[in-house]
N, C-alpha and C positions, 0 to 999 in steps of 0.2 A: 709111314700111309700104307707100306709091304702089307698085304695081305686083310688091309683095311679099305681104304678107295682106293689102293691099285690093284689090281688083280695081278696075277703072277705073271703073264707075259706083258704087260706095263710094266711091273717092278723090273723084271730081266733088261728091257731094254732103255728102261734109264739106268739101271748099274751098267751097263756095256757102255754107254752112250758120256756116263760119269767117269769112268775109265778109262777112257780111250782117249775123252777131254786130257791127261796127265793129274787129275786127284784122286786121291785114294782112302779118305778116313769115312767109315761107314761105321756109324752110329744107330743101335739099336737098343734093345733091351726084353728080358726075358718075358713082360707080361703084355708087349702087345701083341696084340691089340684084344684084350681080356674084356677092355667095357663095351666090346662088337656082340649084340646079340648072336647067342651061340659060339663065344670062341670061349676057349678056354685058356689061351695066353700060350705066345712063343709062334705065334703063325708070322710075324715080320722074321725072326731066326730061321723057320725052316724055310722061308721063301730067298732068304738070304743063302741059306747051306747049300740048296739046288742052286741055284747060281753059283756058287763057286765049283760046285762040284761038275755040270755042264760046262760052264764058262776055263774051268783050268785055270783062272787069274788069281788064287791064293796069294801069290809069292805078293799081286802088285798091290793090296790092299792094306790097311789097319782095320783091323777088328774092334770095334770098341761094344761093351755092351756093359750091361746091369744085373742090379741084383737086391733085392729089398721090397720091393712091391707088392703090393699082393696079385697072388697067382692062387686061389680059391684057398678053402678051408688047409691050415697048417702051414699053410704057402706064403709066408713073408718074413720082413725082419733080416736082421743080422747077426743071427746068432751062428756060431760054428758048422753047428751039421748043417743047416739050412742053406750055407752059404755054400758048401760042399757039393750037396744033394743040387745043388742048384749049376754051379760051375759044372757040375759031370751033366746037365740036361740041358745048358745052352750049349755044351761043348759037341754033343751029339745032335741039337738041332742046326747049329752051324756047321755041321761036318769037316770039323776040321781040329787038330790037337792041338791046337793053341789060341787063347785070345789075347790079343795084344793089350788092349786096355780092361782092366776089368773095374766096372765102378760102383759102389754105393751109392744106389737110385738116390737114398734116402735116409736119413742118420736115425737113428733104432735107440733113443735114450734106455731101454730096459735090457740091453746089452750090455755089458760093460766093454769098453773100449780096445782093454787089452785083447779080450776074447775076441773081438769081430777083426782087428789087427791081426794077431796070429794067425786065423784062417785064410788070411789073405795071402799073411805071408808064405806058408806052407805051400798056395797056390804058385806063388812066383817062384820058388825055390825049387818045385816040383817041376816046373816048366810047363803047365799049363797055363800061366799066366804071363803077359810081360812085362806089365807095368798094374798097378791100382791108380783109382781116382776116387773122388768123389764130388757126389751131385748133391744139390740143395741141401748142403749143411752152410749152416751160420759160421761166421766168422770165430765165434768164441768156440765152439765146438771143434770145430778145425783145426785152430790153434790148439786145443788140448791133444788134438788123434794125431798131429805131428811132433807134440812132446814125448807123447807116449811113444810112438815110434822108434823115438832117439833115445830113450832111457831103455827103452826092450830090444832095441835091436832087431823090432819089426821093419820088414817093406813100407815104405811109408807111400801115403798119398802123393801122386806126381802133379795130378790135373784137378783142377776144381769147374765142376758143371753147373752155373748159375742161369737163373733165366737171365734174358740180357735183351735187350733190341731199344729203340729209339721211346719208345712208351713207355717201356718199366725199366726203369734205371737204379731203381733203390736197392734193390736185392744183390746187388753187385757192387756200385760206386761207393764207396767209402772205407770203410774195417776190411770187407772181405779183398778189395780191389788193392790196399794196402798191403793185407797180408799177402796174397798171390803173389805179387812182384817180389814182396822181400825176402819170399822162399823160393822164388823163381819156379813156381808152380802153371804149369799148361792150363791156359784159361780158353774153354767152350762153352763160348754162350750157345744156349739155347734159346728156343721159341723165338729165335731171331726175325721173323717178320710178322711176330705178335701175333700167332694164330693167324696170318693170311692176311690181316689189316693189313700190313703195309706191302701189300702186293697193289692194294687199291679198289680191290675187286667189292668189297663192305663199302658203300656209301650211304646204304638207311638199315632201317630193321628190316623191309620188305629184300634185301637182300641177303639176308640170315643163312633164307633156305638153300640157297647153293651150293652149298657143302656140307657135308655130315659133320663139319667144325665150326659150323655159323654160330653156334650157341655159344663157343667160346670167346667170340669177337664182339659181343653186344657191348661188355663194357667201358671196349672203347671209341662207342660210337658216341662220343661228346664231344663240347667244344676243344678240349687238348687234344685230342685224337684227330680231330678235323684239321686242328692248326696244325698238329704235324706232319699229316700226309699232305697239307698244301705244302708247307715248306720240301718235302722230299719230291712234291713232284716238278716242283720251282727246278731243283737241283738237276735230275732226271731230263728237262727240255733242255737246262743248260747242256749239260753233257750228253744228250744223245742216247741216253741210254735209258733202261726200264725202273720202274720204279723200285722193283725191288732191290734192283743190282743199286742202288744208291742205299737202301737199308742196310746190306749188308757192308758197303763200303765203308759205308760210316762206324760199324764197330770193328769192322777190320784196323781200323785208323784208329782206334783208342789205344791208349800205351797198355802193354802187358797183353792185350788179348791176342792168344794164336790161331782162333779159328771162330765162326760161326757154323752153326749147325742151324739147317734150315730144310722143311721136308717139298719134297716134291711130289707129283702122281705121274708125270708125263713128263716125254725128251724137249716139248717145249717148255715146258715151266724150266726146264732145267737151264734150257738153252738161255733164258731171261737172267739166271741168277746165276751163272757164271760168267758175266759181264761186269760183275762184283771185282773178280781178281785181276783183270787189267784196267779197271778205273782207281787213279788217286783220286781221289779228292783236294780240292784245293784248302787252307786254309779258310779262305773266304764260306766256300761251303760247307766246310765245318761248322763255322762258327753262327752259321744258320739254320742247320741241324740241332746246333747245341740251343740255341735262343726258341726257338720252338718249341723243343721238348723239356724246357725247364719249366718247373712249376707245375703246380697241381698232381693230382692222387698219379700214381705209378710209378 
């Protein structure tokens, strides 16, 4: 949201409140938010970097960013040269001398894994990066990457970032989940609120215009989506929590998941999400949510 639907001042307030509440992982990417008219990419990193500089709170946070998605002509993929250039650019925008978790935003099958992993390893050994991770990797490709790292002595992917929420479960559950757990990988579930659908603010197509992300929600406006939302609302009422907090707590209760990633643009929205950390869903509530989200597309 930073630099897209949240202004610099709004972003600073969210970051201040988030860290002051005791949380520390900030996840972004170099291409956020190139899709917005007039943007070139890097806007989110720039705002985070300005906040780090002004707040002096770099030692209180873990910075995670990504490389590989479209950054304009000639600016995408996981070649060694692109990774090196992109890391330097992200470090400049973030106003820091190291990135705690540097992630391949999406697999690049046009580049040999050896080249990609060697480039990442050089950043780890050089101190610019603490650890590396994979985002949007299918299980087979991630398994191959882990094997390559062992064979060649490269730094390995220590985390995986799949799309995962109550509506969309198949990207992670199954082979990828089994691999992550067997290899002890951190799992950072992105789109944890299904682009805002699991906040409850989208009830019909008329609601899609309520935010810049509304169009992304349209595929969830179906019988299954509303069944899931009704179950989340039931649990929220039982636990006197926000709908969003229940959706995040379900993810946090899943075996092997390290943390959910959710976007916010205001301190009010943030306060609803932070309830999830103190919400220990009962086995009955977990079963109710699982039943509602089982079956159908997603």
